C-alpha positions as CSV (number, residue, x, y, z in Angstrom):
1,E,15.4,-13.1,31.3
2,N,14.1,-14.7,28.4
3,R,12.7,-11.4,27.2
4,L,15.9,-9.9,27.7
5,T,17.2,-12.9,25.7
6,D,15.6,-12.4,22.7
7,S,15.8,-8.8,22.9
8,R,19.2,-8.9,22.5
9,N,18.9,-12.3,19.7
10,E,16.9,-9.1,17.7
11,K,19.3,-6.6,18.0
12,G,21.9,-9.3,16.8
13,N,20.1,-10.6,14.1
14,A,19.2,-7.3,12.7
15,R,23.1,-5.5,13.1
16,D,23.9,-8.8,10.8
17,E,20.9,-8.3,8.1
18,N,22.1,-4.8,7.9
19,H,25.9,-5.5,7.8
20,Q,24.6,-8.1,4.8
21,Y,22.8,-5.7,3.3
22,E,26.1,-3.3,3.5
23,D,28.1,-6.3,2.2
24,N,25.7,-7.0,-1.1
25,I,25.3,-3.3,-2.1
26,K,29.5,-2.9,-1.9
27,Q,30.1,-5.9,-3.8
28,K,27.5,-4.5,-6.6
29,I,29.2,-1.5,-6.7
30,L,32.2,-3.0,-6.9
31,Q,31.7,-5.5,-9.7
32,A,29.8,-2.9,-11.7
33,S,33.2,-0.9,-11.6
34,L,35.1,-3.5,-13.3
35,P,34.7,-2.2,-17.0
36,F,36.0,1.2,-15.9
37,V,39.1,-0.2,-14.7
38,I,40.8,-0.4,-18.5
39,Q,40.1,3.4,-18.4
40,Y,40.7,4.4,-15.1
41,G,42.7,1.6,-13.3
42,W,42.5,0.4,-9.9
43,S,41.2,3.8,-8.1
44,K,38.6,5.6,-6.5
45,N,38.2,7.3,-9.9
46,T,36.8,3.9,-11.4
47,I,34.1,3.3,-7.9
48,S,33.3,7.4,-8.9
49,A,32.6,6.4,-12.7
50,A,30.7,3.5,-11.8
51,L,28.8,5.3,-9.8
52,W,27.9,8.2,-11.9
53,D,27.0,5.4,-14.7
54,I,24.3,3.9,-12.2
55,L,23.2,7.3,-11.4
56,E,22.6,7.8,-15.2
57,L,20.9,4.3,-15.7
58,S,18.7,5.4,-12.4
59,M,17.6,8.3,-14.2
60,V,16.6,6.2,-17.6
61,C,14.7,3.6,-15.7
62,F,12.8,5.6,-13.2
63,P,11.9,8.4,-15.5
64,Q,8.9,9.7,-12.9
65,G,11.0,10.2,-10.4
66,G,9.6,10.6,-7.2
67,A,6.4,9.1,-8.4
68,D,8.1,5.9,-9.5
69,L,9.2,5.8,-6.1
70,V,5.8,6.6,-4.6
71,N,4.1,4.2,-6.4
72,H,6.7,1.4,-5.9
73,F,6.0,1.9,-2.2
74,Y,2.3,2.2,-2.1
75,A,2.5,-2.0,-4.4
76,T,4.8,-3.1,-1.9
77,C,2.5,-2.5,1.8
78,N,-0.4,-3.9,-0.2
79,Q,2.0,-6.9,-0.9
80,E,3.0,-7.0,2.7
81,L,-0.9,-6.3,3.9
82,A,-2.0,-9.1,1.4
83,T,0.5,-11.5,2.6
84,Q,-0.8,-10.7,6.4
85,L,-4.0,-11.0,5.3
86,K,-3.8,-14.3,3.7
87,L,-1.6,-15.8,6.5
88,A,-4.6,-14.7,8.9
89,A,-6.8,-16.3,7.1
90,E,-5.0,-19.8,6.6
91,S,-4.4,-19.8,10.1
92,T,-7.9,-18.6,12.3
93,D,-10.1,-20.9,12.9
94,K,-13.6,-20.6,12.3
95,T,-15.0,-20.2,16.1
96,S,-12.4,-17.1,16.1
97,T,-12.9,-15.3,12.5
98,K,-13.2,-11.5,12.9
99,E,-16.7,-10.3,11.9
100,P,-16.4,-8.9,7.9
101,Q,-17.1,-5.6,9.5
102,V,-13.8,-5.7,11.7
103,F,-11.8,-7.3,9.7
104,V,-12.0,-4.5,7.2
105,R,-11.4,-2.6,9.9
106,D,-8.5,-3.9,11.2
107,A,-7.2,-4.4,7.8
108,V,-7.4,-0.5,6.9
109,E,-5.9,0.5,9.6
110,T,-2.7,-1.7,9.6
111,R,-2.0,-0.8,5.9
112,L,-2.3,2.9,6.9
113,R,-0.3,2.2,10.0
114,M,2.6,1.6,6.7
115,I,2.7,5.1,5.6
116,T,3.1,6.5,9.6
117,P,6.8,6.3,9.2
118,Y,6.7,8.3,5.9
119,L,3.5,11.0,7.2
120,A,5.6,13.9,7.0
121,Q,6.5,13.4,3.6
122,W,3.1,12.0,2.5
123,P,1.3,14.9,1.5
124,Q,4.1,15.2,-1.2
125,A,3.2,11.5,-2.2
126,L,-0.5,12.3,-2.7
127,A,0.4,15.3,-4.6
128,L,2.8,13.1,-7.1
129,M,-0.6,10.4,-7.2
130,T,-2.9,13.0,-8.7
131,L,-0.7,14.4,-11.7
132,P,-1.9,13.3,-14.8
133,L,-0.7,10.4,-17.0
134,P,0.8,8.1,-16.3
135,N,0.8,8.6,-12.5
136,V,-3.0,8.7,-12.5
137,P,-4.1,5.3,-13.5
138,T,-1.0,3.6,-11.6
139,A,-2.4,5.3,-8.2
140,L,-5.6,4.5,-9.2
141,A,-4.5,0.6,-9.9
142,N,-2.7,0.6,-6.7
143,L,-6.0,1.6,-4.4
144,L,-8.3,-0.4,-6.7
145,T,-5.5,-3.8,-5.6
146,L,-5.6,-2.4,-2.3
147,V,-9.5,-2.6,-1.4
148,D,-10.3,-5.7,-3.4
149,D,-7.5,-7.8,-1.3
150,I,-9.2,-6.3,1.5
151,C,-12.9,-7.1,0.4
152,Y,-11.7,-11.0,-0.7
153,Y,-9.6,-12.0,2.7
154,A,-12.4,-10.4,4.6
155,G,-14.8,-13.5,2.7
156,D,-16.6,-11.1,-0.2
157,R,-16.2,-14.0,-3.0
158,S,-19.6,-12.2,-4.5
159,V,-20.1,-11.9,-8.3
160,D,-23.0,-9.8,-8.1
161,L,-23.2,-5.9,-8.7
162,N,-23.1,-5.6,-4.8
163,W,-19.5,-6.6,-5.5
164,Y,-18.9,-2.8,-6.6
165,S,-20.7,-1.0,-4.0
166,R,-18.7,-2.4,-1.5
167,R,-15.0,-1.7,-3.2
168,V,-16.4,1.7,-3.8
169,A,-17.3,2.5,-0.6
170,L,-14.3,0.7,0.8
171,A,-11.9,3.1,-1.3
172,A,-13.8,5.7,0.0
173,I,-13.3,5.3,3.6
174,Y,-9.6,4.6,3.0
175,K,-8.7,8.1,1.2
176,M,-10.8,10.2,4.0
177,T,-9.5,7.6,6.9
178,E,-5.3,8.5,5.1
179,L,-6.4,12.5,5.1
180,Y,-7.8,12.9,8.6
181,M,-4.5,10.8,9.4
182,L,-2.4,13.9,7.7
183,Q,-3.9,16.5,10.5
184,D,-4.3,14.6,13.3
185,S,-2.0,15.3,16.6
186,S,-3.4,12.7,18.8
187,E,-0.8,10.3,20.7
188,G,-0.8,7.3,18.7
189,H,-3.5,8.4,15.7
190,V,-5.9,7.4,18.4
191,A,-8.3,10.0,16.8
192,T,-7.6,8.5,13.3
193,W,-8.4,4.8,14.4
194,E,-11.5,6.2,16.1
195,F,-12.5,8.3,12.8
196,L,-12.2,5.1,10.9
197,T,-14.3,2.8,13.1
198,R,-17.4,5.6,12.5
199,R,-16.4,5.2,9.0
200,V,-16.8,1.7,8.7
201,D,-19.9,1.5,11.2
202,E,-21.2,3.9,9.2
203,A,-20.4,2.1,5.9
204,A,-22.2,-1.2,7.5
205,Q,-25.8,1.2,8.5
206,L,-26.1,2.4,5.0
207,H,-25.5,-1.1,3.5
208,S,-28.4,-2.6,5.7
209,V,-30.8,0.7,4.7
210,L,-30.2,0.0,1.3
211,L,-31.1,-3.5,1.0
212,Q,-34.3,-2.5,2.2
213,S,-34.9,-0.7,-0.4
214,E,-35.5,-2.5,-4.0
215,T,-34.8,1.7,-5.0
216,G,-31.5,2.2,-3.0
217,V,-30.2,-0.8,-4.1
218,A,-30.6,0.0,-7.7
219,F,-28.8,3.6,-7.1
220,A,-26.3,2.5,-5.0
221,Q,-24.7,-0.7,-7.6
222,E,-25.7,1.7,-10.5
223,L,-23.4,4.3,-9.1
224,A,-20.9,2.0,-8.1
225,S,-20.6,-0.1,-11.5
226,A,-20.3,3.5,-13.4
227,T,-17.8,4.3,-10.8
228,F,-15.5,1.1,-11.8
229,T,-16.2,1.4,-15.3
230,T,-15.0,5.0,-15.3
231,A,-11.5,3.6,-13.3
232,R,-10.9,0.9,-15.7
233,N,-11.3,3.3,-18.3
234,I,-8.7,5.3,-17.1
235,L,-6.7,2.6,-16.7
236,G,-7.1,1.2,-20.2
237,L,-9.0,-2.0,-19.2
238,Q,-12.1,-1.8,-21.3
239,R,-14.1,-4.8,-21.6
């Protein structure tokens, strides 16, 4: 009975939020219509003129069209994940803290689940993000922000060259899993999450092997550092 009541309350709250959202939009449209009253009077034509004005303004504000929408969605999801990770880090006691490897894997799954409602349209989003300037720098900045947040909340506060190698590896894992998910037809994307687990485990094992070899460590760090230097150059963040 309590669960049924809670469910009804949640649905009621959702309806109230939707009504509030619709009312806010209506108020903004009506407010934007007032300057057109002098020309068209108190009529539907006035409201139509305001809507056309808003449409023309949107074309100016979003010159990249769909790419602006993709980048907004990507950045919003990144911020949502960062908020979740921060709250988890603040509320988790030391005895129940996840291993970094598990934490990273779960964080990547959480982030990828955010795109599942748009999975059918996601190839189009990926294509837009690979277009030349200015889309590529923004897409790269979003990816670097994502992997940096995950590593940070996983406990990686290092300032050595391993900082680069961990983030390059995680960026590669995220993109590989994202592409795998696009062709995954398993229920609930179970195959994708298994694929992700294997990639994270492999990366951890590779890192352990490299730590046993000074040459391997040097090579990995040099490659990672060069990758991030290239990324910074693309973004115009040279130091």
